[in-house]
C-alpha positions as YAML, in Angstrom:
chain: A
units: angstrom
residues:
- id: 1
  name: LEU
  ca: [-27.99, -22.32, 21.58]
- id: 2
  name: MET
  ca: [-30.23, -19.24, 21.96]
- id: 3
  name: TRP
  ca: [-32.30, -21.37, 24.64]
- id: 4
  name: ILE
  ca: [-28.94, -22.57, 26.26]
- id: 5
  name: PHE
  ca: [-27.37, -19.11, 26.62]
- id: 6
  name: ARG
  ca: [-30.67, -17.27, 27.13]
- id: 7
  name: ARG
  ca: [-29.29, -16.12, 30.72]
- id: 8
  name: ALA
  ca: [-26.10, -15.17, 29.46]
- id: 9
  name: THR
  ca: [-25.04, -11.63, 28.51]
- id: 10
  name: PRO
  ca: [-24.72, -10.33, 24.91]
- id: 11
  name: SER
  ca: [-21.06, -9.74, 25.41]
- id: 12
  name: PHE
  ca: [-20.14, -12.91, 27.20]
- id: 13
  name: VAL
  ca: [-21.95, -14.76, 24.14]
- id: 14
  name: THR
  ca: [-20.15, -12.59, 21.33]
- id: 15
  name: ASN
  ca: [-16.79, -13.35, 23.27]
- id: 16
  name: LEU
  ca: [-17.32, -16.85, 23.32]
- id: 17
  name: PHE
  ca: [-18.85, -17.48, 19.96]
- id: 18
  name: ARG
  ca: [-16.13, -15.41, 17.99]
- id: 19
  name: PRO
  ca: [-13.42, -17.81, 18.15]
- id: 20
  name: ILE
  ca: [-15.90, -20.79, 17.65]
- id: 21
  name: GLN
  ca: [-17.22, -18.91, 14.62]
- id: 22
  name: VAL
  ca: [-13.71, -18.99, 13.02]
- id: 23
  name: VAL
  ca: [-13.38, -22.91, 13.58]
- id: 24
  name: ALA
  ca: [-17.09, -23.03, 12.31]
- id: 25
  name: ALA
  ca: [-16.01, -21.15, 9.16]
- id: 26
  name: ALA
  ca: [-12.70, -23.27, 8.64]
- id: 27
  name: PHE
  ca: [-15.06, -26.43, 8.80]
- id: 28
  name: MET
  ca: [-17.50, -24.67, 6.28]
- id: 29
  name: ALA
  ca: [-14.57, -24.16, 4.03]
- id: 30
  name: PHE
  ca: [-13.38, -27.63, 4.21]
- id: 31
  name: SER
  ca: [-16.51, -28.99, 3.44]
- id: 32
  name: HIS
  ca: [-16.93, -26.44, 0.42]
- id: 33
  name: GLY
  ca: [-13.77, -28.11, -1.08]
- id: 34
  name: THR
  ca: [-14.83, -31.66, -0.39]
- id: 35
  name: ASN
  ca: [-17.87, -30.93, -2.38]
- id: 36
  name: ASP
  ca: [-17.65, -28.25, -5.06]
- id: 37
  name: ALA
  ca: [-13.90, -29.37, -6.04]
- id: 38
  name: GLN
  ca: [-15.12, -32.88, -6.54]
- id: 39
  name: LYS
  ca: [-17.39, -31.47, -9.12]
- id: 40
  name: ALA
  ca: [-14.37, -29.56, -11.25]
- id: 41
  name: MET
  ca: [-12.15, -32.80, -10.72]
- id: 42
  name: GLY
  ca: [-14.93, -35.07, -12.00]
- id: 43
  name: ILE
  ca: [-15.84, -32.91, -15.33]
- id: 44
  name: ILE
  ca: [-12.09, -32.59, -16.12]
- id: 45
  name: THR
  ca: [-11.30, -36.10, -15.63]
- id: 46
  name: MET
  ca: [-14.38, -37.37, -17.74]
- id: 47
  name: ALA
  ca: [-12.93, -34.95, -20.53]
- id: 48
  name: LEU
  ca: [-9.35, -36.22, -20.53]
- id: 49
  name: PHE
  ca: [-10.63, -39.99, -20.12]
- id: 50
  name: ALA
  ca: [-13.13, -38.92, -23.44]
- id: 51
  name: GLY
  ca: [-10.05, -37.26, -25.19]
- id: 52
  name: GLY
  ca: [-8.01, -40.52, -24.52]
- id: 53
  name: PHE
  ca: [-5.54, -38.41, -22.51]
- id: 54
  name: ILE
  ca: [-6.00, -40.97, -19.62]
- id: 55
  name: SER
  ca: [-6.28, -44.70, -19.97]
- id: 56
  name: GLU
  ca: [-8.17, -45.15, -16.63]
- id: 57
  name: PHE
  ca: [-10.97, -42.95, -14.86]
- id: 58
  name: GLU
  ca: [-8.76, -41.83, -12.04]
- id: 59
  name: VAL
  ca: [-8.42, -38.11, -10.84]
- id: 60
  name: PRO
  ca: [-4.72, -37.13, -11.99]
- id: 61
  name: LEU
  ca: [-2.85, -35.44, -8.99]
- id: 62
  name: TRP
  ca: [-2.29, -32.29, -11.24]
- id: 63
  name: THR
  ca: [-6.14, -32.11, -11.64]
- id: 64
  name: LYS
  ca: [-6.82, -32.17, -7.77]
- id: 65
  name: ILE
  ca: [-4.06, -29.32, -7.22]
- id: 66
  name: ALA
  ca: [-5.76, -27.16, -10.18]
- id: 67
  name: ALA
  ca: [-9.09, -27.62, -8.80]
- id: 68
  name: ALA
  ca: [-8.06, -26.88, -5.07]
- id: 69
  name: THR
  ca: [-6.05, -23.63, -6.38]
- id: 70
  name: ALA
  ca: [-8.97, -22.54, -8.57]
- id: 71
  name: MET
  ca: [-11.50, -22.92, -5.58]
- id: 72
  name: ALA
  ca: [-9.07, -21.07, -3.33]
- id: 73
  name: LEU
  ca: [-8.46, -18.38, -5.76]
- id: 74
  name: GLY
  ca: [-12.00, -17.92, -6.49]
- id: 75
  name: THR
  ca: [-13.02, -17.66, -3.18]
- id: 76
  name: SER
  ca: [-10.41, -15.16, -2.59]
- id: 77
  name: ALA
  ca: [-11.09, -12.93, -5.55]
- id: 78
  name: GLY
  ca: [-15.09, -13.12, -4.93]
- id: 79
  name: GLY
  ca: [-15.77, -14.73, -2.01]
- id: 80
  name: TRP
  ca: [-16.03, -11.14, 0.28]
- id: 81
  name: LYS
  ca: [-19.05, -10.14, -2.11]
- id: 82
  name: ILE
  ca: [-20.61, -13.42, -1.25]
- id: 83
  name: ILE
  ca: [-19.70, -13.41, 2.36]
- id: 84
  name: LYS
  ca: [-20.77, -9.82, 2.74]
- id: 85
  name: THR
  ca: [-24.39, -10.55, 1.03]
- id: 86
  name: MET
  ca: [-24.62, -13.85, 3.04]
- id: 87
  name: GLY
  ca: [-23.57, -12.28, 6.58]
- id: 88
  name: SER
  ca: [-25.41, -8.66, 6.37]
- id: 89
  name: ARG
  ca: [-27.74, -8.38, 3.49]
- id: 90
  name: ILE
  ca: [-29.83, -11.65, 4.24]
- id: 91
  name: VAL
  ca: [-29.73, -11.18, 8.09]
- id: 92
  name: LYS
  ca: [-27.55, -9.36, 10.15]
- id: 93
  name: LEU
  ca: [-25.26, -12.22, 11.92]
- id: 94
  name: GLN
  ca: [-23.94, -12.09, 15.27]
- id: 95
  name: PRO
  ca: [-20.90, -14.54, 16.34]
- id: 96
  name: ILE
  ca: [-23.39, -16.82, 17.77]
- id: 97
  name: HIS
  ca: [-25.35, -16.87, 14.36]
- id: 98
  name: GLY
  ca: [-22.49, -17.10, 12.34]
- id: 99
  name: ALA
  ca: [-21.16, -20.16, 14.00]
- id: 100
  name: ALA
  ca: [-24.68, -22.13, 14.22]
- id: 101
  name: SER
  ca: [-25.27, -21.44, 10.36]
- id: 102
  name: ASP
  ca: [-21.68, -22.23, 9.15]
- id: 103
  name: THR
  ca: [-21.55, -25.49, 11.53]
- id: 104
  name: ALA
  ca: [-25.20, -26.55, 10.18]
- id: 105
  name: ALA
  ca: [-24.21, -25.75, 6.45]
- id: 106
  name: ALA
  ca: [-20.74, -27.67, 6.97]
- id: 107
  name: MET
  ca: [-22.06, -30.57, 8.57]
- id: 108
  name: THR
  ca: [-24.99, -30.85, 5.43]
- id: 109
  name: VAL
  ca: [-22.30, -30.34, 2.74]
- id: 110
  name: PHE
  ca: [-19.98, -32.65, 4.22]
- id: 111
  name: THR
  ca: [-22.34, -35.36, 4.81]
- id: 112
  name: ALA
  ca: [-23.68, -34.92, 1.36]
- id: 113
  name: SER
  ca: [-19.84, -35.25, 0.06]
- id: 114
  name: VAL
  ca: [-19.25, -38.42, 2.11]
- id: 115
  name: TYR
  ca: [-22.43, -39.97, 0.15]
- id: 116
  name: GLY
  ca: [-21.28, -38.69, -3.17]
- id: 117
  name: LEU
  ca: [-24.26, -36.34, -3.62]
- id: 118
  name: PRO
  ca: [-23.62, -33.12, -5.27]
- id: 119
  name: VAL
  ca: [-25.34, -30.08, -3.40]
- id: 120
  name: SER
  ca: [-24.93, -26.27, -4.18]
- id: 121
  name: THR
  ca: [-22.71, -25.03, -1.03]
- id: 122
  name: THR
  ca: [-24.36, -21.43, -1.55]
- id: 123
  name: HIS
  ca: [-27.77, -23.08, -1.45]
- id: 124
  name: VAL
  ca: [-27.12, -25.04, 1.64]
- id: 125
  name: VAL
  ca: [-25.31, -21.96, 3.51]
- id: 126
  name: SER
  ca: [-27.84, -19.27, 2.63]
- id: 127
  name: GLY
  ca: [-30.61, -21.63, 3.86]
- id: 128
  name: ALA
  ca: [-28.82, -21.95, 7.22]
- id: 129
  name: ILE
  ca: [-28.58, -18.37, 7.45]
- id: 130
  name: MET
  ca: [-32.10, -17.84, 6.93]
- id: 131
  name: GLY
  ca: [-33.09, -20.44, 9.27]
- id: 132
  name: VAL
  ca: [-30.82, -18.72, 11.87]
- id: 133
  name: GLY
  ca: [-32.27, -15.28, 10.78]
- id: 134
  name: ALA
  ca: [-35.89, -16.67, 11.32]
- id: 135
  name: THR
  ca: [-35.09, -17.69, 15.00]
- id: 136
  name: ARG
  ca: [-35.03, -14.61, 16.05]
- id: 137
  name: ARG
  ca: [-37.97, -13.31, 14.29]
- id: 138
  name: LEU
  ca: [-39.20, -13.73, 10.69]
- id: 139
  name: SER
  ca: [-38.87, -10.20, 9.85]
- id: 140
  name: ALA
  ca: [-35.09, -10.29, 10.67]
- id: 141
  name: VAL
  ca: [-34.73, -12.02, 7.17]
- id: 142
  name: ARG
  ca: [-34.65, -9.98, 4.20]
- id: 143
  name: TRP
  ca: [-36.87, -11.80, 2.22]
- id: 144
  name: GLY
  ca: [-36.60, -9.83, -0.80]
- id: 145
  name: VAL
  ca: [-32.56, -10.53, -0.95]
- id: 146
  name: ALA
  ca: [-33.51, -14.20, -0.59]
- id: 147
  name: GLY
  ca: [-36.07, -14.00, -3.14]
- id: 148
  name: ASN
  ca: [-33.61, -12.33, -5.73]
- id: 149
  name: MET
  ca: [-31.11, -15.03, -5.07]
- id: 150
  name: MET
  ca: [-33.71, -17.59, -5.62]
- id: 151
  name: LEU
  ca: [-34.37, -16.12, -9.10]
- id: 152
  name: ALA
  ca: [-30.70, -15.96, -9.98]
- id: 153
  name: TRP
  ca: [-30.70, -19.79, -9.24]
- id: 154
  name: VAL
  ca: [-33.81, -20.60, -11.22]
- id: 155
  name: PHE
  ca: [-32.35, -18.82, -14.32]
- id: 156
  name: THR
  ca: [-29.03, -19.96, -14.01]
- id: 157
  name: ILE
  ca: [-29.61, -23.58, -15.41]
- id: 158
  name: PRO
  ca: [-31.61, -22.60, -18.57]
- id: 159
  name: LEU
  ca: [-29.29, -19.65, -19.20]
- id: 160
  name: THR
  ca: [-26.20, -21.54, -18.70]
- id: 161
  name: SER
  ca: [-27.60, -24.32, -21.03]
- id: 162
  name: MET
  ca: [-28.58, -22.03, -23.83]
- id: 163
  name: VAL
  ca: [-25.10, -20.10, -23.72]
- id: 164
  name: GLY
  ca: [-23.60, -23.58, -24.08]
- id: 165
  name: ALA
  ca: [-25.66, -24.66, -27.06]
- id: 166
  name: GLY
  ca: [-25.21, -21.32, -28.44]
- id: 167
  name: LEU
  ca: [-21.18, -21.66, -28.29]
- id: 168
  name: TYR
  ca: [-21.41, -25.36, -29.60]
- id: 169
  name: ASN
  ca: [-22.89, -24.24, -32.50]
- id: 170
  name: LEU
  ca: [-20.62, -21.56, -32.99]
- id: 171
  name: PHE
  ca: [-17.60, -23.49, -32.74]
- id: 172
  name: ARG
  ca: [-19.08, -26.35, -35.10]
- id: 173
  name: TYR
  ca: [-19.93, -23.89, -37.74]
- id: 174
  name: LEU
  ca: [-16.39, -22.08, -37.28]
- id: 175
  name: PHE
  ca: [-14.50, -25.51, -37.09]
- id: 176
  name: LYS
  ca: [-16.79, -27.61, -39.48]
- id: 177
  name: TYR
  ca: [-16.17, -30.89, -37.61]
...
């Protein structure tokens, strides 16, 4: 994109890509729901099936609605902090960069969803944003912020495993089953 629009004025490119960025963001939101909501619906459906609340392994409509509602509320409540980090703390994005990174990330997440592959939308989006930032110059990316995000990702799985094991043991002790 930068090569295609290399002779265009910055204001022309910004005005052209501002509405495209909105469409790309909508595609990203759609693909986010196709992947992340599937994970929640799968876990809820497995619990319902294992508990005998449903007789066949099919996602109930209310589960789909609950997952979609939870995704929408969660994004509305906490999404702005993530958007701010992604859009200005890792690298300062212009509309052309936002459109490119959202489109690339949305295509990646949607393709993974079609093939039933669980991916982290945050990982994919942040990778696309870092890639877009690196096309300007490597120093445009704030690698310290990116490194902190990666550390959080590395520690998330073992820490949540420990919390889950601790809660399991606590409930087992409290309810003696």
